Biopython code that builds the backbone (N, CA, C, O; Angstrom):
import numpy as np
from Bio.PDB.StructureBuilder import StructureBuilder

atoms = [
    (1, "UNK", "N", (23.951, -6.592, 8.122)),
    (1, "UNK", "CA", (23.643, -6.216, 9.486)),
    (1, "UNK", "C", (23.756, -7.441, 10.384)),
    (1, "UNK", "O", (22.790, -8.167, 10.616)),
    (2, "UNK", "N", (24.944, -7.636, 10.866)),
    (2, "UNK", "CA", (25.233, -8.802, 11.688)),
    (2, "UNK", "C", (24.405, -8.872, 12.960)),
    (2, "UNK", "O", (24.125, -9.960, 13.464)),
    (3, "UNK", "N", (24.017, -7.725, 13.476)),
    (3, "UNK", "CA", (23.276, -7.727, 14.744)),
    (3, "UNK", "C", (21.913, -8.395, 14.605)),
    (3, "UNK", "O", (21.315, -8.777, 15.611)),
    (4, "UNK", "N", (21.410, -8.544, 13.382)),
    (4, "UNK", "CA", (20.112, -9.176, 13.171)),
    (4, "UNK", "C", (20.178, -10.698, 13.140)),
    (4, "UNK", "O", (19.141, -11.360, 13.161)),
    (5, "UNK", "N", (21.386, -11.263, 13.090)),
    (5, "UNK", "CA", (21.521, -12.707, 12.928)),
    (5, "UNK", "C", (20.915, -13.504, 14.081)),
    (5, "UNK", "O", (20.568, -14.672, 13.903)),
    (6, "UNK", "N", (20.782, -12.898, 15.251)),
    (6, "UNK", "CA", (20.209, -13.587, 16.406)),
    (6, "UNK", "C", (18.684, -13.506, 16.453)),
    (6, "UNK", "O", (18.058, -14.124, 17.314)),
    (7, "UNK", "N", (18.085, -12.751, 15.535)),
    (7, "UNK", "CA", (16.633, -12.596, 15.527)),
    (7, "UNK", "C", (15.981, -13.634, 14.627)),
    (7, "UNK", "O", (16.573, -14.087, 13.648)),
    (8, "UNK", "N", (14.748, -14.004, 14.975)),
    (8, "UNK", "CA", (13.969, -14.875, 14.099)),
    (8, "UNK", "C", (13.509, -14.060, 12.887)),
    (8, "UNK", "O", (13.615, -12.833, 12.880)),
    (9, "UNK", "N", (13.005, -14.740, 11.882)),
    (9, "UNK", "CA", (12.499, -14.027, 10.705)),
    (9, "UNK", "C", (11.403, -13.039, 11.078)),
    (9, "UNK", "O", (11.394, -11.910, 10.589)),
    (10, "UNK", "N", (10.486, -13.450, 11.933)),
    (10, "UNK", "CA", (9.395, -12.573, 12.355)),
    (10, "UNK", "C", (9.939, -11.370, 13.120)),
    (10, "UNK", "O", (9.477, -10.246, 12.924)),
    (11, "UNK", "N", (10.907, -11.604, 13.981)),
    (11, "UNK", "CA", (11.507, -10.504, 14.727)),
    (11, "UNK", "C", (12.217, -9.533, 13.789)),
    (11, "UNK", "O", (12.180, -8.322, 14.010)),
    (12, "UNK", "N", (12.858, -10.047, 12.749)),
    (12, "UNK", "CA", (13.491, -9.178, 11.756)),
    (12, "UNK", "C", (12.438, -8.318, 11.062)),
    (12, "UNK", "O", (12.655, -7.127, 10.840)),
    (13, "UNK", "N", (11.295, -8.922, 10.719)),
    (13, "UNK", "CA", (10.204, -8.165, 10.084)),
    (13, "UNK", "C", (9.743, -7.042, 11.005)),
    (13, "UNK", "O", (9.592, -5.898, 10.578)),
    (14, "UNK", "N", (9.525, -7.377, 12.253)),
    (14, "UNK", "CA", (9.025, -6.398, 13.212)),
    (14, "UNK", "C", (10.072, -5.311, 13.455)),
    (14, "UNK", "O", (9.723, -4.134, 13.552)),
    (15, "UNK", "N", (11.338, -5.684, 13.554)),
    (15, "UNK", "CA", (12.400, -4.692, 13.727)),
    (15, "UNK", "C", (12.381, -3.699, 12.566)),
    (15, "UNK", "O", (12.482, -2.491, 12.777)),
    (16, "UNK", "N", (12.254, -4.207, 11.347)),
    (16, "UNK", "CA", (12.225, -3.332, 10.171)),
    (16, "UNK", "C", (11.047, -2.368, 10.233)),
    (16, "UNK", "O", (11.183, -1.206, 9.850)),
    (17, "UNK", "N", (9.907, -2.826, 10.702)),
    (17, "UNK", "CA", (8.722, -1.974, 10.787)),
    (17, "UNK", "C", (8.867, -0.944, 11.907)),
    (17, "UNK", "O", (8.378, 0.179, 11.789)),
    (18, "UNK", "N", (9.533, -1.325, 12.983)),
    (18, "UNK", "CA", (9.816, -0.367, 14.059)),
    (18, "UNK", "C", (10.689, 0.759, 13.516)),
    (18, "UNK", "O", (10.425, 1.937, 13.759)),
    (19, "UNK", "N", (11.729, 0.383, 12.781)),
    (19, "UNK", "CA", (12.660, 1.366, 12.230)),
    (19, "UNK", "C", (11.946, 2.301, 11.250)),
    (19, "UNK", "O", (12.310, 3.470, 11.125)),
    (20, "UNK", "N", (10.924, 1.778, 10.553)),
    (20, "UNK", "CA", (10.150, 2.611, 9.623)),
    (20, "UNK", "C", (9.189, 3.542, 10.351)),
    (20, "UNK", "O", (8.600, 4.432, 9.737)),
    (21, "UNK", "N", (9.029, 3.340, 11.660)),
    (21, "UNK", "CA", (8.208, 4.253, 12.450)),
    (21, "UNK", "C", (6.794, 3.785, 12.720)),
    (21, "UNK", "O", (5.972, 4.563, 13.205)),
    (22, "UNK", "N", (6.487, 2.523, 12.415)),
    (22, "UNK", "CA", (5.137, 2.032, 12.673)),
    (22, "UNK", "C", (4.929, 1.774, 14.158)),
    (22, "UNK", "O", (5.858, 1.376, 14.861)),
    (23, "UNK", "N", (3.719, 2.000, 14.628)),
    (23, "UNK", "CA", (3.377, 1.709, 16.020)),
    (23, "UNK", "C", (2.950, 0.238, 16.131)),
    (23, "UNK", "O", (2.753, -0.434, 15.118)),
    (24, "UNK", "N", (2.813, -0.246, 17.349)),
    (24, "UNK", "CA", (2.472, -1.649, 17.574)),
    (24, "UNK", "C", (1.175, -2.041, 16.880)),
    (24, "UNK", "O", (1.081, -3.121, 16.298)),
    (25, "UNK", "N", (0.179, -1.172, 16.941)),
    (25, "UNK", "CA", (-1.112, -1.479, 16.333)),
    (25, "UNK", "C", (-0.969, -1.620, 14.817)),
    (25, "UNK", "O", (-1.542, -2.533, 14.222)),
    (26, "UNK", "N", (-0.217, -0.732, 14.200)),
    (26, "UNK", "CA", (-0.002, -0.801, 12.749)),
    (26, "UNK", "C", (0.750, -2.071, 12.366)),
    (26, "UNK", "O", (0.425, -2.714, 11.368)),
    (27, "UNK", "N", (1.754, -2.429, 13.162)),
    (27, "UNK", "CA", (2.514, -3.648, 12.903)),
    (27, "UNK", "C", (1.598, -4.865, 12.997)),
    (27, "UNK", "O", (1.638, -5.750, 12.143)),
    (28, "UNK", "N", (0.780, -4.901, 14.035)),
    (28, "UNK", "CA", (-0.144, -6.021, 14.232)),
    (28, "UNK", "C", (-1.096, -6.165, 13.052)),
    (28, "UNK", "O", (-1.302, -7.268, 12.547)),
    (29, "UNK", "N", (-1.671, -5.065, 12.616)),
    (29, "UNK", "CA", (-2.604, -5.116, 11.486)),
    (29, "UNK", "C", (-1.910, -5.560, 10.207)),
    (29, "UNK", "O", (-2.450, -6.363, 9.446)),
    (30, "UNK", "N", (-0.731, -5.045, 9.977)),
    (30, "UNK", "CA", (0.011, -5.375, 8.765)),
    (30, "UNK", "C", (0.402, -6.852, 8.720)),
    (30, "UNK", "O", (0.344, -7.482, 7.664)),
    (31, "UNK", "N", (0.800, -7.402, 9.871)),
    (31, "UNK", "CA", (1.268, -8.790, 9.914)),
    (31, "UNK", "C", (0.164, -9.793, 10.264)),
    (31, "UNK", "O", (0.382, -11.004, 10.218)),
    (32, "UNK", "N", (-1.011, -9.286, 10.612)),
    (32, "UNK", "CA", (-2.125, -10.175, 10.938)),
    (32, "UNK", "C", (-1.933, -10.911, 12.253)),
    (32, "UNK", "O", (-2.317, -12.073, 12.386)),
    (33, "UNK", "N", (-1.331, -10.223, 13.230)),
    (33, "UNK", "CA", (-1.134, -10.793, 14.560)),
    (33, "UNK", "C", (-1.665, -9.809, 15.595)),
    (33, "UNK", "O", (-1.968, -8.661, 15.270)),
    (34, "UNK", "N", (-1.775, -10.257, 16.827)),
    (34, "UNK", "CA", (-2.310, -9.374, 17.874)),
    (34, "UNK", "C", (-1.249, -8.380, 18.342)),
    (34, "UNK", "O", (-0.049, -8.605, 18.191)),
    (35, "UNK", "N", (-1.722, -7.287, 18.909)),
    (35, "UNK", "CA", (-0.801, -6.305, 19.481)),
    (35, "UNK", "C", (0.016, -6.930, 20.603)),
    (35, "UNK", "O", (1.193, -6.608, 20.768)),
    (36, "UNK", "N", (-0.597, -7.818, 21.373)),
    (36, "UNK", "CA", (0.111, -8.499, 22.454)),
    (36, "UNK", "C", (1.286, -9.309, 21.903)),
    (36, "UNK", "O", (2.371, -9.313, 22.484)),
    (37, "UNK", "N", (1.065, -9.988, 20.790)),
    (37, "UNK", "CA", (2.134, -10.764, 20.164)),
    (37, "UNK", "C", (3.245, -9.843, 19.680)),
    (37, "UNK", "O", (4.425, -10.164, 19.821)),
    (38, "UNK", "N", (2.875, -8.702, 19.111)),
    (38, "UNK", "CA", (3.871, -7.721, 18.677)),
    (38, "UNK", "C", (4.693, -7.278, 19.876)),
    (38, "UNK", "O", (5.920, -7.219, 19.798)),
    (39, "UNK", "N", (4.033, -6.968, 20.983)),
    (39, "UNK", "CA", (4.734, -6.521, 22.180)),
    (39, "UNK", "C", (5.699, -7.591, 22.701)),
    (39, "UNK", "O", (6.801, -7.272, 23.147)),
    (40, "UNK", "N", (5.283, -8.853, 22.641)),
    (40, "UNK", "CA", (6.163, -9.940, 23.076)),
    (40, "UNK", "C", (7.399, -10.025, 22.182)),
    (40, "UNK", "O", (8.518, -10.192, 22.667)),
    (41, "UNK", "N", (7.184, -9.908, 20.877)),
    (41, "UNK", "CA", (8.312, -9.934, 19.946)),
    (41, "UNK", "C", (9.254, -8.754, 20.209)),
    (41, "UNK", "O", (10.475, -8.914, 20.194)),
    (42, "UNK", "N", (8.689, -7.591, 20.444)),
    (42, "UNK", "CA", (9.519, -6.407, 20.682)),
    (42, "UNK", "C", (10.355, -6.575, 21.941)),
    (42, "UNK", "O", (11.532, -6.212, 21.950)),
    (43, "UNK", "N", (9.775, -7.113, 22.997)),
    (43, "UNK", "CA", (10.550, -7.364, 24.215)),
    (43, "UNK", "C", (11.719, -8.304, 23.932)),
    (43, "UNK", "O", (12.830, -8.090, 24.418)),
    (44, "UNK", "N", (11.460, -9.340, 23.147)),
    (44, "UNK", "CA", (12.522, -10.289, 22.792)),
    (44, "UNK", "C", (13.598, -9.631, 21.942)),
    (44, "UNK", "O", (14.789, -9.882, 22.131)),
    (45, "UNK", "N", (13.176, -8.792, 21.006)),
    (45, "UNK", "CA", (14.119, -8.072, 20.146)),
    (45, "UNK", "C", (15.015, -7.182, 20.999)),
    (45, "UNK", "O", (16.236, -7.199, 20.845)),
    (46, "UNK", "N", (14.422, -6.413, 21.886)),
    (46, "UNK", "CA", (15.182, -5.506, 22.738)),
    (46, "UNK", "C", (16.201, -6.284, 23.575)),
    (46, "UNK", "O", (17.356, -5.879, 23.700)),
    (47, "UNK", "N", (15.760, -7.394, 24.140)),
    (47, "UNK", "CA", (16.653, -8.200, 24.970)),
    (47, "UNK", "C", (17.815, -8.748, 24.146)),
    (47, "UNK", "O", (18.969, -8.664, 24.566)),
    (48, "UNK", "N", (17.515, -9.304, 22.982)),
    (48, "UNK", "CA", (18.562, -9.889, 22.139)),
    (48, "UNK", "C", (19.552, -8.847, 21.642)),
    (48, "UNK", "O", (20.741, -9.138, 21.509)),
    (49, "UNK", "N", (19.080, -7.643, 21.367)),
    (49, "UNK", "CA", (19.935, -6.603, 20.814)),
    (49, "UNK", "C", (20.546, -5.707, 21.887)),
    (49, "UNK", "O", (21.388, -4.861, 21.585)),
    (50, "UNK", "N", (20.126, -5.889, 23.134)),
    (50, "UNK", "CA", (20.662, -5.082, 24.222)),
    (50, "UNK", "C", (20.238, -3.626, 24.144)),
    (50, "UNK", "O", (21.013, -2.724, 24.461)),
    (51, "UNK", "N", (19.009, -3.405, 23.721)),
    (51, "UNK", "CA", (18.476, -2.048, 23.625)),
    (51, "UNK", "C", (17.246, -1.935, 24.509)),
    (51, "UNK", "O", (16.720, -2.937, 24.992)),
    (52, "UNK", "N", (16.781, -0.675, 24.720)),
    (52, "UNK", "CA", (15.662, -0.457, 25.632)),
    (52, "UNK", "C", (14.415, 0.123, 24.988)),
    (52, "UNK", "O", (13.333, 0.067, 25.572)),
    (53, "UNK", "N", (14.555, 0.686, 23.776)),
    (53, "UNK", "CA", (13.391, 1.346, 23.188)),
    (53, "UNK", "C", (13.554, 1.533, 21.683)),
    (53, "UNK", "O", (14.567, 1.146, 21.100)),
    (54, "UNK", "N", (12.541, 2.131, 21.067)),
    (54, "UNK", "CA", (12.532, 2.333, 19.616)),
    (54, "UNK", "C", (13.638, 3.281, 19.152)),
    (54, "UNK", "O", (14.211, 3.098, 18.078)),
    (55, "UNK", "N", (13.931, 4.285, 19.963)),
    (55, "UNK", "CA", (14.989, 5.233, 19.597)),
    (55, "UNK", "C", (16.317, 4.494, 19.469)),
    (55, "UNK", "O", (17.064, 4.710, 18.514)),
    (56, "UNK", "N", (16.605, 3.634, 20.417)),
    (56, "UNK", "CA", (17.843, 2.871, 20.364)),
    (56, "UNK", "C", (17.827, 1.895, 19.183)),
    (56, "UNK", "O", (18.875, 1.622, 18.598)),
    (57, "UNK", "N", (16.659, 1.370, 18.828)),
    (57, "UNK", "CA", (16.550, 0.479, 17.665)),
    (57, "UNK", "C", (16.921, 1.225, 16.389)),
    (57, "UNK", "O", (17.676, 0.716, 15.561)),
    (58, "UNK", "N", (16.388, 2.427, 16.238)),
    (58, "UNK", "CA", (16.693, 3.235, 15.055)),
    (58, "UNK", "C", (18.165, 3.616, 15.044)),
    (58, "UNK", "O", (18.812, 3.565, 13.998)),
    (59, "UNK", "N", (18.695, 3.995, 16.190)),
    (59, "UNK", "CA", (20.114, 4.362, 16.276)),
    (59, "UNK", "C", (20.995, 3.177, 15.872)),
    (59, "UNK", "O", (21.944, 3.345, 15.106)),
    (60, "UNK", "N", (20.689, 1.984, 16.381)),
    (60, "UNK", "CA", (21.445, 0.792, 16.036)),
    (60, "UNK", "C", (21.393, 0.525, 14.538)),
    (60, "UNK", "O", (22.411, 0.215, 13.919)),
    (61, "UNK", "N", (20.208, 0.646, 13.962)),
    (61, "UNK", "CA", (20.044, 0.445, 12.522)),
    (61, "UNK", "C", (20.860, 1.459, 11.733)),
    (61, "UNK", "O", (21.581, 1.093, 10.805)),
    (62, "UNK", "N", (20.749, 2.733, 12.100)),
    (62, "UNK", "CA", (21.460, 3.783, 11.369)),
    (62, "UNK", "C", (22.972, 3.612, 11.486)),
    (62, "UNK", "O", (23.690, 3.754, 10.497)),
    (63, "UNK", "N", (23.453, 3.310, 12.678)),
    (63, "UNK", "CA", (24.894, 3.150, 12.863)),
    (63, "UNK", "C", (25.435, 1.947, 12.117)),
    (63, "UNK", "O", (26.578, 1.961, 11.661)),
    (64, "UNK", "N", (24.624, 0.903, 11.986)),
    (64, "UNK", "CA", (25.069, -0.294, 11.270)),
    (64, "UNK", "C", (25.165, -0.028, 9.761)),
    (64, "UNK", "O", (25.845, -0.758, 9.040)),
    (65, "UNK", "N", (24.490, 1.003, 9.301)),
    (65, "UNK", "CA", (24.522, 1.371, 7.883)),
    (65, "UNK", "C", (25.444, 2.555, 7.609)),
    (65, "UNK", "O", (25.410, 3.146, 6.529)),
    (66, "UNK", "N", (26.265, 2.893, 8.597)),
    (66, "UNK", "CA", (27.223, 3.975, 8.413)),
    (66, "UNK", "C", (26.616, 5.356, 8.462)),
    (66, "UNK", "O", (27.200, 6.311, 7.950)),
    (67, "UNK", "N", (25.447, 5.478, 9.075)),
    (67, "UNK", "CA", (24.770, 6.771, 9.196)),
    (67, "UNK", "C", (24.564, 7.114, 10.664)),
    (67, "UNK", "O", (23.447, 6.994, 11.167)),
    (68, "UNK", "N", (25.617, 7.540, 11.368)),
    (68, "UNK", "CA", (25.441, 7.869, 12.783)),
    (68, "UNK", "C", (24.480, 9.022, 12.979)),
    (68, "UNK", "O", (24.437, 9.954, 12.175)),
    (69, "UNK", "N", (23.720, 8.955, 14.036)),
    (69, "UNK", "CA", (22.760, 10.020, 14.342)),
    (69, "UNK", "C", (23.440, 11.170, 15.032)),
    (69, "UNK", "O", (22.790, 12.160, 15.368)),
]
sb = StructureBuilder()
sb.init_structure("model")
sb.init_model(0)
sb.init_chain("A")
sb.init_seg("    ")
for serial, (resi, resn, name, xyz) in enumerate(atoms, 1):
    if name == "N":
        sb.init_residue(resn, " ", resi, " ")
    sb.init_atom(name, np.array(xyz, "f"), 0.0, 1.0, " ", f" {name:<3s}", serial, name[0])
structure = sb.get_structure()
């Protein structure tokens, strides 16, 4: 997944959890960080990947794996 190469390791972790359907609170608890920090990472992820929301994140992930929605 070449599109992930611009993300930090933490951003990659958070992207994977978004794709799995976890909400910000669940991500924060799982990673031991604040919800605010999760939100900051998500904004950075969206900007780097040129997407606007979780639906587009899942679509990007699925299309990169040859599974168009």
